[in-house]
N, C-alpha and C positions, 0 to 999 in steps of 0.2 A: 854075597861075597863071603869067602871063607874068613875065619878068625877064631879067636879063643871063645870058649864058653866060660861063664862065671857061675860058681856055686856058692851060695851063702844061705845059712839056715836051711829051711825046707825048699829053697828056690834054686832053679837053674835057668840062667839067662843065656839065650843063644842070639846074639845080635845079628848074625848073618841070616838066620832063618826068620828073625823077627818074632821069636817066641819066648814066653816066660812060663815055666812050669813050677807048680807048687805041689810037692809030693807026687811028682810025675803027672799031675793033672794040669792041662792048659789053663792059664789065667788070662782073661781079657784085659789087655793094656793098650793104650793109645800108641800110635806110631811115634809121636814126639816123646811120650813118656819113656818108651823103650830106648830111644836114642840117648836121653838124659841119664837113664839108669845105667846104660852101658858105659857112658863117660865117667860116671861116679864110681862104678864097680871096678873099672880098669885101674883106678888109682885110689884104692882104699886108704883112709887115714890122711889123705892130702886134701888141702883146701882148693877147690876149684872156683875160680872167680865167676861172677855172673856173666861176664863177657865170654869166657871159655864155654860155659854151658849154653849160652844163647847161640854160639857158633856151632856147638855140637848138635843142638836140637833144630836149629833153623839156619843151616849153612848158607852163606852168601846172601842172607836176607836181613832187612832192617825190621825188627819187631820190638814191641814194647816190652819192658821188663815184667809187666804184669802177666804176660803169657807164661814166663818162667815160673812165677809164683804159683800160678794156677796148676801147672803141670807137676810141680814138686808136691803140692798139697794132694793132688790125686794119687801120686805115687805112694805117699805116706799112708793114705787111706787103703790103697790096694795091698800094700805089704803088711799092714797091721803093725802090731808091736812085737818086737823080739821077745822070745820066751823069758829072757832075763831082764826085761824091762828096757826103758829108754827108747831111742829112735834108731831106725836104720840110717836116716839122713839127718845130719845136724845142720842147723842154720848158723852161719858165722855172720853176725850183724854187719850190714853195710859192705860186706866183702863177697860172700858166696855161700857154698854148701860143701859138706864133707860126708863121705860114706864112712860110718863109724865101725862097721863090723868086719871081721876077717872074711876074705874072699879067696876061694880056691880056683885057680885056672885049670880047666879040664882039658886044655889042648885044643888043637885045631878041629873045628867042625867043618869038614870039607864037603862042598857041594859035589854031587856026582858030575864028572866032566861031561860037558855037552858034546855030542858027536859033531864032527865037522860037516858042513854042507857039501853037496856034490859039485860046487863051483867055488872059485876064489872068494874067500871070506875075509872081511876087514872090519876093524873098529877104528874110528878116528878119536884118539884121546884128546882131551881138552888142551888146546894150545896154551902155553904159558905166556903170561904178560910179562915181558922183560923190559918194559918201559919203566922209567922212574916214577911214573904217575899211576897210582893205584886206581884212579878213575878210568883208566883204559881197560880195566878188567872185562867190561861188557863188550868192548871192541874185540878182544881176543876170543871171548865166548861166541860172538857173532861170526867170526871167521870159522871157528870150529863147526858151528851149526850149518853154515852155508856149505862147507866141504862135505859134511854128512849128507845134506840134501842133494848136492850135485852127484855124488857117487851113488846114492841110493836109487837114482833114476836110471842107472845102467843095469838092465835086466840080467846081464851075464855075471853080475856080482851079487854077493850076499853081504849086506851092510847093517851093522848094529845100530839101533836107534839112539837118538840123542840122550834120552834119560839114562840109559845104561852106560853110555860113554862117559857122561858127566858124573857117574857114581865114583869115578876115579880122580876127580878134580882135586888137586892139591895133595895127592897121596903118592908116596914113593913106593912103587911095587915092582916086582920082577915081571918082565914082559911075558914070560912063559905062564906065570900064574894068571895074569890078566886074560891072556888069550884062552887059557883053559876054562876060566870062569865064564867067558863070553861065548865060547865055542867058535872061535875064529882062528885062522892061521896067521893073518897079517895085522900089524898095528901101524897106524900113522901117528907120529908124534912130532912136536916142534914148538917153536916159540915165535912171538910176534912183537915187534917194537914199532910204536906209532909216535912220532914226534916231528915237529917242525914241518908239517905238511908232507911227510914221507912215511912209507911203511916198509919195514924189512921183515920178511918171513923166512924162517929156517924150518925146513921140513925133512923128515927122514922116514922111509918105509922099512919096517922091520919084519923079517920072517921069524915069527916067534918060535917055530920049531927048532931052528938052528941058531937063532940070535943074530944072524947076519943082517946087515943093512943092504937091502936090494937097491935102494936109490936114496940119494940125499942131495939137496940143492938149496941155494939161497936166492931169494927173489927180493930185489930192491926196487921199489916203485914209488911214484907220486901217489898221494892219498887218493886222488880222483881216478887212479887206475886200479884200485883195490879189487874190483870185481873181475877185471881182465886178468889180474894176477891169480885170483882164485880159479878161474877157468883154466889157466895154464897149469897150476898145481894139479887140478883134477885130471887134466889130459895126460900129464906125465905119470900119475898113479895108474891110470887105466892102461897106459902103455906098459908099465912094469908088471901089472897083473895079468893082462890079456895078450901081451906080446905085440900090440900094435898101437900106434898113436891115434887117438880118436878124440875129436872135439865133443865135449859133453853137450847134451841137448840144450838148446837155448831156453832161458827162462827170464821172466821179467825181473829187472833189478830196480831198486828204489833210486829216485833221483836225489833224495836227501839222505845223507849219512846220519843226520840226527834222527830222522824218522826210523831208520834201520836200527839205531841204537835203542831207541824207545821201545821198539817192537821186541828186541832181544830181552830187555829188562822186563817187559810185561809178561812174556812167556814164562819166566821163572815164577811169577806170582800167581798165575791162573789156577794152578793145581793145589793151592794152599787154602788159607782161611778166607772167609767172605771179605774180611777187611782188606787182605792182601789183594784179592781179586778186584775189589773196588778201586784200589790204587792202579791195578793193571788197566782198568777201564779208562782212567784218566790219562795214562800214558798212551794207550792206543788211540784215544780220541785226538790227542795232540799229534800223534804220528800221521793220522789221516788228514788232519788240517795242514800239516807241513807238506805232505805228499799225497794229494787227492787221488792219484792213480796207482798207489802202492797196494797191490792185490793182497799180499800177505797180511798187512795191517787190517784190511777190511775183513779178511777171514777170521782172524783172532778176535776182532771186535764183535763180529757176528756171534761167535761161540760164547763170548763173554756175556752178551745180552741174553742169549738163549738159556744159558745155565742159570740165569736169575740172580747172579751176584749183585747186579745193579738194583734189583728189587729184593726185598727181605724174604719173600716167601715163594720163590720160584718165578719162572718167566710169566709175566702177565701177557694178556693178548697184545698189548701195545709193544712189549719188548720182543715177543715172538715175531710180530710183523716186522719190526726193525731188524731183527736178526736175519730173517729171510731176505729182506731187501739188501742188506749188506753182503750176504753170501752170494746172491745173484750178481751183485756188482763185482765181487772178487773174481768170480768165474769169467765174467765179461772182460775184466781187465787182464786176466791171465788164464786162458782156457787150458793151458798146458801144465798148470800147477795141480798136482795130485791132492795136496792139502785143501785147496779151495774146492775141488770137486767133491771130496768125501764130506766136507763140512756142509756143503749145499745138499748133498744126498741125504745126510742124516736129518737135517731140518725138514726136507721134503717128506721123508717117511713119517715124521710126526704130524705133518699136515695131510696125511693120507694120500699123497701124490706118489703112489708106490711105483708105478712104471717109470716115472722120471727119477725117483730116488734110486731105483735099481740101476738105471742107465748111468747115473753120476758115479755110483760106487764102482761099476764095471770100468768106467773110463779112468777113475782114480787108480785102480789096481793095474790097469794097462800102462798108465803113465809111470807108475812107481810101485813095482811089486814088493819093494822093501819098506813101504810106508806102514810101520807097525800100528800107528794110531788108526789108520784106515781099516785094517783088519779087525782091531778091537771094536771100533764103532760099528762095522759091518756085522760083527757077531751079534750085537744087541738087536739089530734089525732082523737078521736072519732067524734068530731064535724065536722072536715074537711072530715071525711069519709062519712058524710051525716046522721049519727045517732045522730041528734041534741038533742033530748029530753034525750037520754041516756047520752050524753056528759054533758048536763046541770045538770043531777042528779049526775054525777061524780064530777063536780067541787063543787057542794053543799056538797057532802060528804067530800071533801077535807077541806072545810071551817069548817065543824062540827068538824073534827079532829084537826083543826088548826084555832081556832076562831080569833086569832090575827096573821095572816100569814105574810110572806114576801110579799113585794110589788108586785112581779111578778104574784101572784095568780090572781090579778085583770085583767090581760091580757086575760087568757083563760075564765074567767068569762064574761068579756065584749064581747069577740068573740062569746061565746055561746049565750048571750043575743041578740047580733046583728043577729045571725043566725036564732033565733026564731022570729025576728021582734020586740023585745022589745027595741026599739032604745033609749028611754029616760033612761031606766035602764042601758043600755050599756054605755051611756055617764057618768052616775054617777059612775059606776064601773071603767071605764077607767081613769077617773080623779083621782082615788085613786092610780093609778100605776105611782108614781112619779119616781121611780128608773129606770124603763124601758120605760120611756115616749118616747124615740126614736122609739121604736117598736110600742107602743100602740097608738101613736098620729095619725097614719094613720087610725086605726080603729075608733078612736074618730072623726076624720074628716068625715069618711064615715057615722057614726051614726048621726052626726049633719046634714049632707047633706040629709039623708033620712027623718029627721024631718022638712026639709025645712029651716033650720037655716044656709043659705048658706054663709053669711058673716063670721060667726064663723067657719064654716067648712073650708072655704078657708084660713082663718087665721091659723088654725091648720095644714092644708096641707102645707102652706108656711113654718111654723116652722119645720115641719117634713123634708122638702126638704133641709133645712139648714144643717142638719146632715146627709142627705142621698141624695146628689145632683145627683147621678146616678140612682135613683129609677125610674122604669117604671112599669106600671100596668102589661104589658105583661110578663115581666121577673118575677115579683112577682107571678103571677098566675101560671107560669110554674114551679116555684121552690117549692111552698107550697104543702104539701102532700094531695091534694084534691083527693077524690074518688067519688065525686058527682058533675057533671057538672053544674046542676042547682044552687047549693049552691055557686060554684065558681062565676057564673055570678051575683049572688046577691051581693057578695062582690065587684066585678068589677064595678057594676052599682053605688054603693056607692062611690067608689074611683073616678069614672068619674064625678059624681055630685059635689064632693068636689074639683075638678080641678086638681087632680094629673095627671101627664103626662102619655100618652099612652106608 
């Protein structure tokens, strides 16, 4: 997203691009660290409370104060000492932190506008919770996510993914700027009030090119009619964009609104720290208990198990088996859900059931061509199958549908760039994957090694082994779903150069 750059001492921070330069040389900084540094640099000389900084670094999440302390310590180490002594960041005991040095704003660092797709394009901005109860925030988020999912399944539309839409949550921005940054023409915005067993939804569809409202309506329903109201909103948007009233394709709805709320809350946590994802596991387990036939909860619980958050060092045989069982159950419960299909396909590929995996991915794309996560996951499998250029095109498509994606997108992007020999580009991509650095660091080490930057490569390899002491190249090569021996050897060669154990 566009915004000011900040210059201080030898550093230039570009929050929108997620970069920090020291004397024009990129500095490796964590995603959270850059968020905190941007918040501090934007208000030099001011005291920012710990609550403000926690909100800046972990928006919408409940995290322990110790996470902030760790990130500030890492920032101080990264920045070093100013030439005139002292600290860049001062601690205000029991209150917060203050950026102590002069900061120059360098003006807007504008992203290159994304070209409009050749069909009606839309982003659903996060609906505002206008209830008096802040606890209804996840209800408003769930409504937004459901509308994105419903519209995304219409092949005649181009729909921006959830992660990028939620990048604008709580931000007052001009609709033209938002549409330009996301590369869409239309925006859906609104608010929702949930109280006393009733729901009121206000929605308006805006043509960002002209600023005109194409359609606006209020829906007042009983709480148990919320999903019917969502279908009605979706149908009216489709009518406004495509010129005809059309009922969205049917999909399974939860029978328990509490289970739906738990699932919404869990999804926010899964792309963050292992501790947060362990909390997501508890929420999803509860959701499945409340609604045993809720396909989406089974899908997310399957992925949570497979990613290994429940276990400290990656998915064990038991957790992989549980994940596959849950994914099969999700598809059985709702065979028309693209998310369930691609999740099963991804797990099947790692079980070497390639024909079944390919069929599940094909069905997922058929059901929802706007499913950005499906394209990103498919890229991983396609690259390792040896169809590298095809896989690179798939991850680029994922980024187009999701311009501000979850951190994990940078892992398949970096892997694809490594596979085509673009090692410097791979390094830049993999350094953006802060959340999943445990996984991406091995590919980062290999990319640096292929560039001849052996000291950096070995440093990354050593850091990777701290979290993965049992790693071996041979075991990794046997476990990954390669279908191309030459490509496997290219990755193995990079790992060896980086000093990873055989």
